[in-house]
N, C-alpha and C positions, 0 to 999 in steps of 0.2 A: 504492499498500500503505501502511494505518495506521502511524504513530508508535506503534513498543512493539510492534506483533504481531509474533508470530514466523512464521516461513516456513513455509507450507505445504508439506509434501512428499507428493504423490502417491505410492501405489506400486500398480501395477498384479502381478497376484502371481504370473503364467507360469504352466508347465504343472504341475499339480496334482501330478505322478510326479515331477518333477524336484525340485533343490534349493532351488527358489526361496521358496518359505514358509519355507523353513528357514532362509536365510540373512539374509530381509527381518526376522524375529522374533527371531533373533538379535543383529542389529545394536541393538534396542532392549531386551534382557534387560539392560543397561547403562542405568539409569533418567537417568544422565546425559545420555545423547543429545538426552532432550528439552528441555534448556537450551537444547540449537542450533536445532531446530523442533519444528513439530508434526504428526507421520506420520498417513498418512489411505492404510490401506488398504484397495483394492474388492477384495472378495469376499463373505464371509458370515460372520456369529458363529458357525455351527453347523462350517464350512468350518475357520474359525482354532483354533477349540477343541480338533478331531479332530485338526490335524496338531501344533501346541502339547503335547497329551498323549501323542499319538504320540511325540515328537521327544523327551521329556522338558524343555521350555522353560518356564521360570518367567516367566511374564509375564502381566499384565492388561492388558485393551480397553476400550473405550467403544464398543457399537456404535449406529450411529448410521445414518438413513434417506437423509439428502444431505451431501456432503461442505463443506456451508456452515453445518452443526450441528456439525463437529468443534470439540474442545474442547483447549484450550491445556494443556501439563502431562500430556499423555495420548495412549496409542495410540489412535488411532481406526481402527474399521473398517466402511466403508460395506456395506449389507449388498444388494447387486448381486443377489442369486437368493437366493431362498427355500427349494429342493430341498435335497439332502445328496447332491454326486457321489460316486460311487465313486472312492477313490482306490490307486492299484495302483502303489505307489512302484516305478520302474525303468522301467516298461513305457511305450511308446508306443502312446496308446490314443485315438481320437478322441476321444471324453469330454473328455478332458484338454485336448485342444488346443480344443474350445468353448467352457468355461470361461476358457481362457487369454483368448482372444478377448473374450468378456463382461468380463470386467474391464478390459482396455485401451480398450474402446469407452467403458465407463463412465469410467475416468479420463483419457480424452483428450477428452473432452466437459465432464467437470469443469473439466478446464485451459483448454479453451478458453470456457468462462464465467466464467472467475476465481476460482473455489469451491477449487481450489489454483493453487501458485503455480509451482511446478516439478514434472516426473514423471518417477520412477526405476523402470525397467521390470525385473522379475525374465528370465532367459531363458525363452523359449519355444522348442519344437521347430516348425520349420520348413515340415516336412511334415504333420502331424496338423492344424495349423490351416486348413490349405487346405481350401475351402468354395466356395459358388456364389457367396454374397456376400464372401468374404473370399480374394481370391486376390494375394496380397504374397507375396514373398520374405522380409521379415524387417520387423522394426518399422520402420528408417528407412523405406523406401518409401511404408508406410500412414501414417509421420507427416508425411513429403512431400506427400501428398495432402490431409490434414486441416489442417495448420498454414502459415500465412501463410510467404514465402520460398523457398528452394531449398535443400538438405538435401546437405550431404555426410557421411559416416560418419567422424569423426575420434579416435582413439585417444590418450588423455592420460594424464601423469602431470606432476608438476611439472618433470621435466627431457625428457623426452622428449614428442613429439607428432607423429602420425604419420594424414595424410589418404590419401584413395582416390578413385583419378581413376573407377574403376569397381570396385564393390565385392560385391553378389550377384549375379557373370557370369561364364559359364564361361568356364575358361582361353583355349580356343581362340576365343573372340568378343571379349575383351578387346583385341587390338590393332586390330579393327577398329572399337572402339567410340570408341577417342581417336581427337580429332581436334581443331584448334585452335581450335574455340568451344570443346569440352567443359574442354579446358586452363584458358583463360583465366576459363572462367566459377569452376571449381574454385581456381582461385589468388587468384580476387578475394574468394571464401567463406572461405579462409583467411587471407588478410589481413584482413579484416573481424572473424574470428570472433577474432584472436590481439589484435586492437586493444581489441574492444569486450567480450570475454568475458575477455582474461587481461593486458589493458594493457600491451601491447606496441606503443610506439608507431610504430615503422618495421620490420614485420616482415623477417626473412631466413629464405627459404623454396628449401630442396634438391628440386630432381626425378629422380628416379629412371629410368633407360631403361628400355625397354618388353623390348629383347633382350638376351642373356647380353652383358656388357660393353659395354652401351648401341649393340649392332650392330658395333662394331668398324670403326666408318668405313663401313660400308653393306656389310661381308662377309658379317657375321651378322645379316641383314635389313635393312632400308631405312626403318623407320618412324621410327626415333632422328633420322637424318639430315633425312627430308624433312617430316615432323610436328613432333618436339619443339625442334630446334634453332632454325628459325625463328620459332616460339611465345618459345621464351625470349629470342632475340635482340630482338625487336619489344618484348615488356615491358620488357625491361632497358631498352629507350633511352628508352620512356618514364616510367620512375624508378623501375619496381618492382625490388625484390630476389629476383631469382629467379636460380637457378643450377644448371647441369646441362647433359645429363641426365649421371650419375654412374652407373657399373657397381653395381649392387645386390648383387650378391655379396661386394664386399671396403668398403663403404660405413659398414656397421655395426660390423663386426668393428675398424676401424681408427680406431673413434672419429672418424671424422670427420661425423657427427650432434650432436656435441655443438657445432657453431661456428652451428649454425643453427635458429628459434625453432622452425620444423616442417618435417617430411618431406612430400613428395607421393608415394606410389607409385603405380605403373601399374596393379597389379591386388591383389586382395584377399589371396592369401598371400605376397607381395613385400613387402607393409606388417606383417603380422600377425602374421609367423612371427617376425620380428627383434624386434617389438614384444612380444610376447608372452614371449619367451626371456630378454628382458631386464628386463621389468615385472611379470612375470604375477602375480597373487594381488593386485598394487597400480594393475593398472590400470584405465584406468574407459571406456566407451565413451560420446562424447558424440555426439548429433547437431547437427553446426555448422549456423548459415544457415538456421535457423528462428525464428519470433516467439517461441517459448516453449523453456524450456530442458527438454531430456530427458537425461537418461542412464542409463545402464545398467553392471552389472558385467564383467569382460575374459573370463566365461567361460560354457558356456553350461550344459544343464539337470543334467548330471553323472548321468545316470541310473545309473551302474555302484555310489554309492556314495546315492542315493537314500534317505531311510528309515531311514539309519545313524548318523544323527546326527553326522557327519565333516566335512560340510560346513565348508568356512572361509570366513568371511561377511566378510574384510577386502576383499575388493573392491566387496562391496556398500556397508560402510559408506563407502569412500572415495566409491562413485558419490553418494552422501548427502551427503558434505561437499562435492564438486564442482558438485553441482546450487545447490547455497545459496551458494557464491564464486561460483558463476557470474553469479548472480541479481543479488547484491551488487554484482557489476562489473560489470554490465549496467546498473542503476539509476545508478549512480555516474558512466559511461560517456555516458548519456544526459542525465543533469544537466549534465553539463560541457559536452556539446552543446549544451543548450539555451540556456545561459549566452552561449556565444560567437555564438551566433545572435542574441540578444539585442543583445550590444555593436556587433555589427557592422551592425545594425539601427538602432542609438544614434546612430553614427558615419556616418550618411545623412544 
């Protein structure tokens, strides 16, 4: 990245009938945001104009045909489509899903080509995005295919970080999906992310049990005894600061989470219910483990308030700041590790 150039933050617009466009535009109503980054929204001039007029948002923008033409000091809109899609606030429509994916595909392509530095995704509806050529349960799975690395859903604030062993998997299938290889892989992804993205030198990680009370020594299910405990023991003996499995019902209420750099939950709701209870509106969904930085707000499409101008953009703005911070942390980490390698070579 050239010295002095602002970080380009690509934004996929999400479901047009939800609050994605509203929270994205509201984030840049304050022109001081342009001091931190150059936003590049993937949609169309007509769509952005329609949304801002409908929602009463005061913002100027610069239309461009390609993300590489984005101008610092302005909100840039890449024209991904020429037509004017129908907007039906609060409705789950196939058309809204189609344009959400058009925006996402264009943004990811620009990210891979280095035309934007980071990606912030507005919320999508997991049902209406499905089609013959797009069959993913959500952003994370699609990005895992498109970008290098192994992905992990990582919900983050400055004081709480929760990763998931299994994310968009039915609860009944989660225990069968958890095995020693998966645990080792996810622990290593979290460790690497904490070191590279957040500057934690020796990460300390808590693993939550699969069953109530972590199985009560095999009385309530055997997965914790037979799958989790042997892996924790093995990894601890090889230098990893991995602890557990902890009973999930009391772990957050007792403030035990404050003793760790990150928590690895067994399945989606086990991790996200306490995270959103403690941090809702300020949390960020970060896809750890990939070659590029992607964040999103900690909420969904919020159809019930879409089009009413009531959406709180705090989480979306925080997602922007976190993406910028992580990008800078990675640059610094890469420079430090390169310098260390050069020093080691010089000693030989």
